[in-house]
C-alpha positions as CSV (number, residue, x, y, z in Angstrom):
1,S,141.0,73.3,82.5
2,R,140.8,71.5,79.2
3,G,144.7,71.3,79.2
4,R,144.7,69.7,82.7
5,S,142.0,67.2,81.6
6,S,144.1,66.1,78.6
7,Q,147.2,65.8,80.8
8,T,145.2,63.7,83.3
9,I,144.1,61.4,80.4
10,R,147.6,61.0,79.2
11,I,148.8,60.1,82.8
12,V,146.0,57.6,83.1
13,H,146.9,56.2,79.7
14,V,150.6,55.8,80.7
15,L,149.6,54.2,84.0
16,K,147.4,51.7,82.2
17,I,150.3,50.8,79.9
18,V,152.7,50.4,82.8
19,A,150.1,48.3,84.7
20,G,149.4,46.2,81.7
21,T,153.1,45.6,81.1
22,L,153.7,44.7,84.7
23,G,150.7,42.4,84.6
24,L,151.9,40.7,81.4
25,A,155.4,40.3,83.0
26,V,153.9,38.7,86.1
27,L,151.7,36.4,83.9
28,L,154.8,35.4,81.9
29,L,156.8,34.7,85.0
30,F,154.0,32.7,86.5
31,T,153.5,30.7,83.3
32,A,157.2,30.0,83.1
33,A,157.4,29.0,86.8
34,S,154.3,26.8,86.4
35,I,155.7,25.0,83.4
36,R,158.9,24.4,85.2
37,T,157.1,23.1,88.3
38,L,155.1,20.6,86.3
39,S,157.9,19.4,84.1
40,L,161.0,19.5,86.3
41,D,162.1,15.9,87.3
42,V,165.8,15.7,87.7
43,N,165.6,12.0,88.6
44,A,164.5,11.1,85.1
45,G,167.2,10.1,82.6
46,L,169.8,7.4,83.4
47,Q,167.3,5.3,85.4
48,L,165.5,4.6,82.1
49,A,168.7,3.9,80.1
50,N,170.3,0.5,79.3
51,W,173.0,-0.1,81.8
52,E,176.0,-2.3,81.1
53,K,175.5,-5.8,82.4
54,T,177.9,-6.9,85.1
55,N,176.5,-10.3,86.2
56,N,176.3,-9.2,89.8
57,I,176.6,-11.8,92.6
58,S,173.7,-11.7,94.9
59,L,174.0,-11.7,98.7
60,V,171.5,-13.5,100.9
61,I,172.5,-13.2,104.5
62,E,171.5,-16.3,106.5
63,Q,170.8,-16.3,110.2
64,R,174.2,-17.7,111.1
65,Q,176.0,-15.1,109.0
66,R,173.8,-12.3,110.4
67,E,174.7,-13.3,114.0
68,Q,178.4,-13.3,113.1
69,L,178.5,-10.0,111.2
70,L,176.6,-8.3,114.1
71,A,178.9,-9.8,116.7
72,T,181.9,-8.6,114.7
73,F,180.4,-5.1,114.4
74,K,179.7,-5.0,118.1
75,E,183.2,-5.9,118.9
76,A,184.4,-3.0,116.8
77,I,182.2,-0.6,118.8
78,R,183.5,-1.9,122.1
79,I,187.0,-0.9,121.2
80,P,187.3,2.8,122.4
81,T,189.4,4.2,119.6
82,V,189.1,7.7,120.9
83,S,190.9,10.7,119.5
84,F,191.2,13.4,122.2
85,S,193.6,15.7,120.3
86,E,196.2,15.5,117.6
87,T,198.7,14.4,120.2
88,E,196.5,12.3,122.4
89,M,194.9,9.1,121.1
90,N,194.1,5.7,122.6
91,Q,197.0,3.9,120.9
92,T,196.2,0.7,122.8
93,A,192.7,0.7,121.3
94,L,194.0,1.4,117.8
95,L,196.3,-1.6,118.0
96,H,193.4,-3.7,119.3
97,F,191.3,-2.6,116.4
98,N,194.1,-3.6,114.0
99,Q,194.0,-7.1,115.4
100,L,190.2,-7.2,115.2
101,L,190.3,-6.4,111.4
102,R,192.7,-9.2,110.7
103,K,190.6,-11.7,112.7
104,A,187.2,-10.5,111.4
105,F,188.2,-10.4,107.7
106,P,190.7,-13.2,107.0
107,T,189.9,-13.5,103.3
108,V,190.6,-9.7,102.8
109,F,194.0,-10.1,104.4
110,S,194.9,-13.3,102.7
111,S,193.6,-12.8,99.1
112,N,196.1,-12.5,96.3
113,L,193.9,-9.8,94.9
114,V,194.3,-7.5,97.9
115,H,197.5,-5.7,99.0
116,H,197.4,-4.3,102.5
117,E,199.7,-1.7,104.0
118,L,199.8,-0.2,107.5
119,V,200.2,3.6,107.3
120,A,201.5,5.8,110.1
121,N,201.3,2.8,112.5
122,Y,197.5,2.7,112.8
123,S,195.9,3.6,109.5
124,H,195.3,1.2,106.6
125,L,195.5,1.2,102.8
126,F,194.1,-1.7,100.8
127,R,194.6,-2.0,97.1
128,V,192.2,-4.4,95.3
129,R,193.6,-5.4,91.9
130,G,191.2,-5.2,88.9
131,S,191.3,-7.4,85.9
132,L,191.1,-4.4,83.5
133,P,194.1,-2.1,84.6
134,D,193.1,0.6,82.0
135,L,190.0,1.4,84.1
136,E,190.8,4.2,86.5
137,P,190.5,3.1,90.2
138,Y,188.4,4.7,92.9
139,L,188.8,5.0,96.7
140,L,186.4,4.0,99.5
141,L,187.3,6.0,102.6
142,A,186.4,5.6,106.3
143,H,187.9,6.3,109.7
144,I,188.7,4.3,112.8
145,D,188.7,6.9,115.5
146,V,185.7,8.3,117.4
147,V,185.1,11.4,119.5
148,P,185.1,11.0,123.3
149,A,181.9,9.8,125.2
150,T,181.1,9.2,128.8
151,E,178.1,7.4,130.2
152,S,177.5,10.3,132.7
153,D,176.5,12.5,129.8
154,G,173.1,10.8,129.8
155,W,173.6,7.7,127.6
156,E,170.9,5.0,127.9
157,A,173.6,2.4,127.5
158,P,177.4,2.7,128.1
159,P,178.9,4.3,125.0
160,F,181.4,1.5,124.4
161,S,179.1,-1.4,125.3
162,A,177.4,-2.1,121.9
163,Q,174.3,-2.9,124.0
164,E,171.2,-3.8,122.1
165,I,168.0,-2.0,123.0
166,D,164.8,-2.5,120.9
167,G,166.7,-3.6,117.8
168,F,169.3,-0.9,118.0
169,I,173.0,-1.2,118.8
170,Y,174.1,1.7,121.0
171,G,177.7,3.0,121.0
172,R,180.1,5.7,120.0
173,G,181.0,5.1,116.3
174,T,177.9,3.3,115.2
175,F,177.1,6.3,113.0
176,D,180.5,7.9,112.8
177,D,182.2,6.0,111.2
178,K,182.5,2.3,112.1
179,G,179.2,1.4,110.5
180,S,180.6,2.3,107.1
181,L,184.1,1.0,107.8
182,M,183.0,-2.4,109.0
183,G,180.3,-2.5,106.3
184,M,182.6,-2.0,103.4
185,L,185.2,-4.6,104.7
186,Q,182.4,-7.1,105.5
187,A,181.1,-6.6,101.9
188,L,184.5,-7.2,100.4
189,E,185.0,-10.3,102.6
190,Y,181.7,-11.8,101.3
191,L,182.6,-10.9,97.7
192,L,186.0,-12.5,97.9
193,M,184.6,-15.6,99.6
194,K,182.2,-15.9,96.6
195,G,185.1,-15.8,94.1
196,Y,184.5,-12.2,93.0
197,A,187.3,-10.6,91.1
198,P,186.7,-6.9,90.2
199,R,187.2,-5.6,86.7
200,R,187.9,-2.0,88.0
201,G,190.6,-1.9,90.7
202,F,190.0,0.2,93.8
203,Y,191.4,1.2,97.1
204,I,190.1,1.2,100.7
205,G,191.6,3.8,103.0
206,L,191.0,3.8,106.8
207,G,192.3,6.8,108.7
208,H,192.9,6.7,112.4
209,D,192.8,10.4,113.3
210,E,189.9,12.0,111.2
211,E,188.3,13.5,114.3
212,V,191.4,15.6,114.9
213,H,192.0,16.7,111.3
214,G,193.5,13.5,109.7
215,H,197.0,14.9,109.5
216,Q,198.7,11.6,110.3
217,G,196.4,9.0,108.8
218,A,194.6,10.4,105.7
219,L,197.5,12.8,104.8
220,N,200.0,10.0,104.8
221,I,197.7,7.8,102.7
222,V,197.5,10.7,100.2
223,R,201.3,11.0,100.2
224,M,201.8,7.3,99.4
225,L,199.3,7.5,96.5
226,E,200.9,10.6,95.2
227,Q,204.4,9.1,95.3
228,R,203.0,6.2,93.2
229,G,201.4,8.5,90.6
230,V,197.9,7.2,91.4
231,R,195.0,9.2,89.9
232,L,191.5,8.4,91.3
233,L,188.3,8.4,89.3
234,F,186.5,9.5,92.5
235,V,186.5,9.2,96.3
236,L,183.6,8.0,98.4
237,D,183.7,9.0,102.1
238,E,181.3,9.5,105.0
239,G,179.1,12.6,105.0
240,L,175.4,12.8,104.3
241,A,172.8,10.0,104.7
242,I,169.2,8.9,104.0
243,L,166.9,11.4,105.7
244,D,163.5,10.0,106.6
245,G,161.1,12.5,108.1
246,I,163.8,15.0,108.7
247,L,162.9,17.6,106.1
248,D,159.5,19.2,106.8
249,G,157.0,18.7,104.0
250,L,159.1,16.3,102.0
251,E,157.2,13.2,100.9
252,G,159.3,10.1,101.5
253,P,162.9,9.6,102.3
254,A,165.8,11.4,100.6
255,A,169.3,10.2,100.1
256,L,171.7,13.2,100.0
257,I,175.1,12.6,98.4
258,G,177.5,15.4,99.5
259,I,179.3,17.0,96.5
260,S,181.2,19.6,98.5
261,E,182.1,20.7,102.0
262,K,182.0,24.1,103.6
263,G,185.3,25.7,104.2
264,Q,186.5,26.5,107.7
265,A,188.3,29.2,109.6
266,T,189.3,29.5,113.3
267,V,190.1,33.1,114.1
268,K,191.8,34.3,117.3
269,L,190.8,37.8,118.5
270,S,192.8,39.3,121.3
271,V,193.1,42.6,123.2
272,S,196.1,43.8,125.2
273,T,195.9,46.7,127.7
274,V,197.9,48.0,130.7
275,P,197.1,46.0,133.8
276,S,195.5,48.0,136.7
277,H,193.6,47.5,139.9
278,S,189.8,47.1,139.9
279,S,189.4,50.0,142.3
280,I,190.5,52.4,139.6
281,P,189.2,50.9,136.4
282,P,189.7,52.4,133.0
283,R,186.6,53.4,130.9
284,E,187.1,50.2,128.8
285,T,188.8,47.0,129.9
286,S,190.3,44.4,127.7
287,I,187.3,42.2,128.4
288,G,184.9,45.0,127.5
289,I,186.6,45.8,124.2
290,L,186.8,42.2,123.1
291,A,183.2,41.5,124.2
292,A,182.0,44.4,122.1
293,A,183.9,43.1,119.1
294,V,182.4,39.6,119.6
295,K,178.9,41.1,120.0
296,R,179.3,42.9,116.7
297,L,180.1,39.6,114.9
298,E,177.1,37.9,116.4
299,E,174.7,40.8,115.5
300,N,176.0,41.1,112.0
301,P,176.0,37.7,110.4
302,M,177.7,37.0,107.1
303,P,175.7,37.8,103.9
304,R,172.9,35.6,102.8
305,L,174.1,33.4,99.9
306,F,171.4,30.8,99.5
307,G,171.1,29.6,95.9
308,M,174.7,30.5,95.0
309,G,176.2,27.1,96.0
310,P,175.4,23.3,95.8
311,E,172.4,23.8,98.1
312,K,170.5,25.0,95.0
313,A,170.8,21.7,93.2
314,M,169.8,19.9,96.4
315,F,166.5,21.7,96.7
316,E,165.7,21.5,93.0
317,H,166.3,17.7,93.1
318,L,163.9,17.4,96.0
319,A,161.3,19.9,94.6
320,H,159.0,17.3,93.0
321,K,158.6,15.5,96.4
322,F,157.0,18.6,98.1
323,K,153.4,19.5,98.0
324,L,152.1,22.9,96.7
325,P,153.0,25.6,97.3
326,M,156.5,24.5,98.4
327,K,156.8,22.4,95.2
328,F,156.2,25.6,93.1
329,I,158.7,27.6,95.2
330,M,161.4,24.9,95.2
331,S,161.1,24.3,91.5
332,N,161.8,27.9,90.8
333,L,164.7,29.0,92.9
334,W,165.8,31.3,90.1
335,L,162.8,33.4,91.3
336,F,162.4,32.5,95.0
337,S,166.0,32.0,96.3
338,P,165.8,35.3,98.4
339,L,162.5,34.2,100.0
340,I,163.8,30.7,100.8
341,G,167.0,32.1,102.3
342,R,165.0,34.3,104.6
343,I,162.9,31.3,105.8
344,L,165.8,29.0,106.2
345,E,167.9,31.4,108.2
346,R,165.4,31.4,111.1
347,R,166.6,28.0,112.3
348,P,170.2,27.2,113.2
349,D,170.2,23.9,111.4
350,S,169.0,25.3,108.1
351,N,170.8,28.6,108.5
352,A,174.0,26.7,107.8
353,F,172.8,26.3,104.1
354,V,172.3,30.0,103.8
355,R,175.5,31.6,104.7
356,T,178.9,31.3,106.3
357,T,178.1,30.7,110.0
358,T,179.9,32.4,112.9
359,A,180.3,30.7,116.3
360,V,182.2,32.2,119.2
361,T,183.6,29.0,120.9
362,M,186.1,30.2,123.4
363,F,186.6,33.3,125.6
364,N,189.5,33.6,128.0
365,A,190.4,36.5,130.3
366,G,191.1,37.4,133.9
367,V,193.4,36.1,136.6
368,K,192.1,37.6,139.8
369,V,188.8,39.2,140.9
370,N,190.4,42.5,141.8
371,V,192.8,42.8,138.8
372,I,191.9,44.4,135.5
373,P,193.2,41.8,133.1
374,P,195.9,43.0,130.7
375,Y,194.9,40.4,128.1
376,A,191.7,38.9,126.7
377,E,191.3,36.4,123.8
378,A,188.4,34.8,122.0
379,F,188.2,32.1,119.3
380,V,185.7,32.3,116.5
381,N,184.9,29.3,114.3
382,L,183.5,30.1,110.9
383,R,182.1,27.5,108.4
384,I,182.5,29.0,105.0
385,H,179.8,28.9,102.3
386,S,180.8,27.6,98.9
387,A,180.2,31.0,97.3
388,Q,182.8,32.6,99.5
389,S,186.6,32.3,100.0
390,L,188.6,32.1,103.2
391,Q,190.1,35.5,102.4
392,E,186.7,37.1,101.8
393,V,185.5,35.9,105.1
394,L,188.6,37.2,106.9
395,D,188.1,40.6,105.3
396,L,184.4,40.7,106.5
397,V,185.4,39.7,110.0
398,R,188.0,42.5,110.1
399,T,185.4,45.0,108.7
400,T,182.8,44.0,111.2
401,V,185.1,44.1,114.3
402,A,186.2,47.5,113.1
403,D,188.5,48.2,116.1
404,E,192.3,48.5,115.7
405,R,192.7,47.5,119.4
406,V,191.5,44.0,118.6
407,K,194.3,41.9,117.1
408,M,193.1,39.3,114.6
409,E,195.0,36.1,113.7
410,L,194.0,33.1,111.6
411,S,194.7,30.0,113.7
412,D,193.6,27.5,111.0
413,G,191.5,27.6,107.9
414,F,190.8,26.5,104.3
415,D,188.6,27.4,101.4
416,P,185.4,25.5,100.7
417,L,186.0,22.3,98.8
418,P,185.5,22.2,95.0
419,V,182.0,21.1,93.9
420,S,182.0,17.6,92.4
421,S,180.0,16.7,89.4
422,S,176.5,15.3,89.8
423,D,175.1,15.5,86.3
424,E,174.4,12.5,84.0
425,K,178.1,12.2,83.0
426,A,179.3,11.9,86.7
427,F,180.3,8.3,86.9
428,G,180.6,8.0,90.7
429,F,177.5,9.9,91.5
430,Q,175.3,8.1,89.0
431,V,176.5,4.6,90.1
432,I,175.9,5.4,93.7
433,K,172.5,6.8,92.8
434,K,171.6,3.7,90.8
435,T,172.7,1.4,93.6
436,L,170.5,3.3,96.1
437,L,167.5,3.2,93.8
438,D,167.9,-0.5,93.2
439,M,167.9,-1.1,97.0
440,F,165.4,1.6,98.0
441,P,163.1,2.4,95.1
442,G,161.1,4.9,97.1
443,V,164.1,7.1,98.0
444,T,164.8,10.4,96.2
445,V,168.5,10.9,95.5
446,A,169.9,14.4,95.5
447,P,173.3,16.1,95.7
448,G,173.9,17.9,98.9
449,I,176.4,20.0,100.9
450,C,178.3,18.9,104.0
451,I,178.4,21.5,106.6
452,G,181.1,19.6,108.5
453,N,184.5,18.3,107.2
454,T,185.8,14.9,106.5
455,D,189.1,13.2,105.7
456,S,188.2,13.3,102.0
457,R,189.2,16.9,101.7
458,H,192.9,15.8,101.8
459,F,192.4,13.8,98.5
460,R,191.3,16.8,96.4
461,N,194.5,16.8,94.4
462,L,194.1,13.1,93.5
463,T,190.6,13.4,91.9
464,N,188.1,15.8,90.5
465,D,185.2,14.2,92.3
466,I,184.7,13.5,96.0
467,Y,181.3,12.2,97.2
468,R,180.3,12.1,100.9
469,F,177.6,9.6,101.7
470,S,176.8,6.7,104.1
471,A,173.8,4.4,103.7
472,L,172.6,5.4,107.2
473,W,168.9,6.0,107.8
474,F,168.4,9.2,109.8
475,K,165.0,9.6,111.4
476,P,163.8,12.6,113.6
477,G,166.2,12.9,116.6
478,D,169.0,11.0,114.9
479,P,171.1,13.9,113.7
480,Q,171.5,15.1,117.3
481,R,173.0,11.7,118.2
482,F,175.9,12.5,115.8
483,H,178.8,13.4,118.2
484,G,176.1,13.5,120.9
485,I,174.6,11.0,123.3
486,N,172.8,7.8,122.5
487,E,174.5,7.3,119.1
488,R,173.0,4.1,117.7
489,I,172.2,2.1,114.6
490,S,169.5,-0.5,113.9
491,K,170.6,-4.0,113.2
492,K,168.8,-3.8,109.9
493,N,170.5,-0.6,108.9
494,Y,173.9,-2.1,109.5
495,E,172.9,-5.1,107.3
496,D,171.7,-2.6,104.7
497,I,175.2,-0.9,104.7
498,V,176.8,-4.3,104.0
499,Q,174.4,-5.0,101.2
500,F,174.9,-1.4,99.8
501,F,178.7,-1.9,99.5
502,F,178.3,-5.4,98.2
503,S,176.3,-4.1,95.3
504,L,178.1,-0.8,94.9
505,I,181.6,-2.4,94.4
506,Q,180.1,-4.7,91.7
507,N,178.2,-1.8,90.0
508,F,181.5,0.2,89.8
509,D,182.8,-2.6,87.4
510,I,181.0,-1.1,84.4
511,Q,183.4,0.6,82.0
512,R,181.2,3.6,81.2
513,L,177.8,5.1,81.9
514,P,174.9,4.5,79.5
515,D,173.9,7.2,77.0
516,S,171.9,10.0,78.6
517,H,168.1,10.1,78.4
518,S,167.9,13.6,79.8
519,S,164.7,15.1,81.2
520,A,163.4,18.2,79.5
521,H,165.1,20.5,82.0
522,E,168.9,20.3,82.4
523,L,170.2,21.7,85.7
């Protein structure tokens, strides 16, 4: 009895030590997380530094100019530069657009500082000569073509009318990507008219087939630059935007600059069987076998990878703009990534940040109602998370399908794009950020990840840094307009885009970034 009692005392003593140790560990974790929550401000640093003076020209757009730039933009929207497929484009519209550019921006095309070339008949490459040739050039990128649109889909205004409704210009391409394209050329036109001569030379590339992979436009621009031995400091293309009221719980708007893109794979699954009559069906048909394989893919999503890619930096940059408890959680993704991943995966739009997504987009089978089809095929589109490779995803698809009767073929695919730099030594990122904060002081600037793909991926061998951002303001409901119905831009937002590029081009003239004034916590 006395032995049992002493043994019980020892067990209680051990349990107290374990409980005390766990309690201390929890307290230490909570203290560390609290300190990080209170002190983490990734937006401190270079904004407080002494930036090199560039004597920027200011732009005041008068009413007559405003009417003209809006009229020019509307004319661009009215030209239906639609890409239907890699082999089917509206070539007449592309030629018309070429004529519009020459008419709308005469100074750009006549300046002795600008050299223009037509690429693959419909794309454009401009080289703007800088006065300091030792400064590495950069590239501004945009695309001319748009996806198809028909009024019968439910548009409030015809998709190629550029009709004004309540201060918004409606039309296919207002977001994607004629707003940026016309905005950057309009800014350059104004700069040249005011006698501006850049210190840092730069290029402007306009592709004509981005919506169908950019194999003619962007790829040929890349080949031309490679042949001339051009190395780019960075590339700035379309991608992310300024989100205002889009992210639940975030105080104020956030400008997200894409520093990478998800990879992509299109996988063809097919099943071949012996044809037979429907009156004597086999136990499993080609359709049944393939449908079961597809079902397994949908029921077994790719692994949760939140916090292992660029999305981690995005949420940490935005953390200080959330209220408690989200501020505490976002500031400590080292501790809470699994929890955030489980929350985000509940919604399709945020699930894209968490993992490689799987979408069955086509299923073809059957030729007659009373014939068992000998062949069935399905196409699966996967958008690959930055923490995975194309080969890893293909291996997981094969493992999940787990049926030798299902043939698997890669139709098209590529790895996720490299992650561009966004720290205080990242020239392109920091100048874009400064330009945004000068224009919109209340905006929080953060790196982000593009879940779609752009022409910029073709330029990855010409530069280490590719940024994907347009100075578009997205409010609730606007992301659905992208490639959807009622695509539109406010007149003020288009004017903002012109102002943004007008300042940005001048800000890129600095030779180097100021010395870092880092916040206490480096990311």
